C-alpha positions as CSV (number, residue, x, y, z in Angstrom):
1,M,78.9,93.0,80.6
2,H,81.5,94.9,82.6
3,N,80.6,98.1,80.7
4,D,76.9,97.8,81.4
5,S,75.3,100.5,83.5
6,L,73.7,99.7,86.8
7,D,70.3,100.4,85.3
8,T,70.9,98.0,82.5
9,L,72.0,95.2,84.8
10,L,68.9,95.7,87.1
11,L,66.6,95.7,84.1
12,R,68.2,92.6,82.7
13,H,67.9,90.8,86.1
14,Y,64.6,92.0,87.4
15,G,62.7,93.4,84.3
16,H,60.9,96.7,83.8
17,L,58.2,96.1,86.5
18,A,60.5,95.4,89.4
19,P,60.9,98.2,92.0
20,T,64.3,99.8,92.6
21,P,65.6,98.8,96.0
22,G,65.2,101.6,98.6
23,G,68.3,103.7,99.2
24,L,70.3,102.0,96.5
25,E,72.0,105.2,95.3
26,Q,72.9,106.2,98.8
27,R,74.4,102.7,99.5
28,L,76.3,102.8,96.3
29,I,77.7,106.2,97.0
30,S,78.7,105.2,100.5
31,S,80.3,102.0,99.3
32,V,82.4,103.9,96.7
33,R,83.5,106.5,99.3
34,K,84.5,103.8,101.7
35,Q,86.5,102.1,99.0
36,A,88.2,105.3,98.0
37,T,89.1,106.0,101.6
38,A,90.5,102.5,102.0
39,N,92.5,102.9,98.8
40,A,93.9,106.2,100.0
41,Q,94.9,104.7,103.3
42,Q,96.5,101.8,101.6
43,Q,98.4,104.1,99.3
44,T,99.6,106.2,102.3
45,T,100.8,103.1,104.1
46,I,102.6,101.9,101.0
47,T,104.3,105.2,100.5
48,R,105.3,105.4,104.2
49,L,106.8,101.9,104.1
50,R,108.7,102.6,101.0
51,S,110.2,105.7,102.4
52,Q,111.3,104.2,105.7
53,R,114.7,102.7,106.0
54,V,114.9,99.3,107.5
55,S,117.9,98.6,109.7
56,R,120.0,95.5,109.5
57,R,119.1,94.8,113.1
58,K,115.4,94.8,112.3
59,I,116.0,92.4,109.3
60,V,118.1,90.0,111.4
61,H,115.3,90.1,114.1
62,L,112.6,89.3,111.5
63,V,114.7,86.4,110.0
64,A,115.4,85.0,113.5
65,L,111.7,85.1,114.3
66,G,110.9,83.3,111.1
67,S,113.6,80.7,111.7
68,A,112.4,80.1,115.2
69,G,108.8,79.6,113.9
70,L,110.1,77.1,111.4
71,G,112.0,75.3,114.1
72,V,109.0,75.0,116.3
73,L,107.0,73.7,113.3
74,S,109.7,71.1,112.5
75,A,109.9,70.0,116.2
76,G,106.1,69.6,116.3
77,L,106.1,67.5,113.1
78,E,108.9,65.3,114.5
79,S,107.0,64.7,117.8
80,L,103.9,63.8,115.8
81,H,106.0,61.3,113.8
82,G,107.3,59.9,117.1
83,I,103.8,59.5,118.5
84,E,102.6,57.9,115.3
85,T,105.5,55.4,115.4
86,A,104.8,54.6,119.1
87,L,101.1,54.1,118.5
88,L,101.4,52.0,115.3
89,G,104.5,50.1,116.4
90,T,106.1,50.6,112.9
91,D,107.2,53.6,110.9
92,A,104.1,54.7,109.0
93,Q,106.2,56.1,106.2
94,Q,108.0,52.8,105.7
95,Q,104.7,51.0,105.7
96,T,103.3,53.4,103.1
97,A,106.5,52.9,101.0
98,H,106.2,49.1,101.2
99,S,102.5,49.2,100.3
100,A,103.2,51.4,97.3
101,L,105.6,48.8,95.9
């Protein structure tokens, strides 16, 4: 089916008596051109990024930002665990472990 022409697919779906949608060819041409432009821009970006050198300082900066984000996430999870413990009065993980046994 991936090799079928557009006409074949339309005929299979709508039959011989169905009208062709208005402006179909223009919309298809426009869509193909937009996709080609997007692909060209993506390829240009990839080429530019591959040719640029990345400094150690930039890499350390990115790693530090990632680590800080993970630290914030971990602190948030710990505070949620503390709130859960305070509300329930017992450790929910211990309660789950005991119920599983």
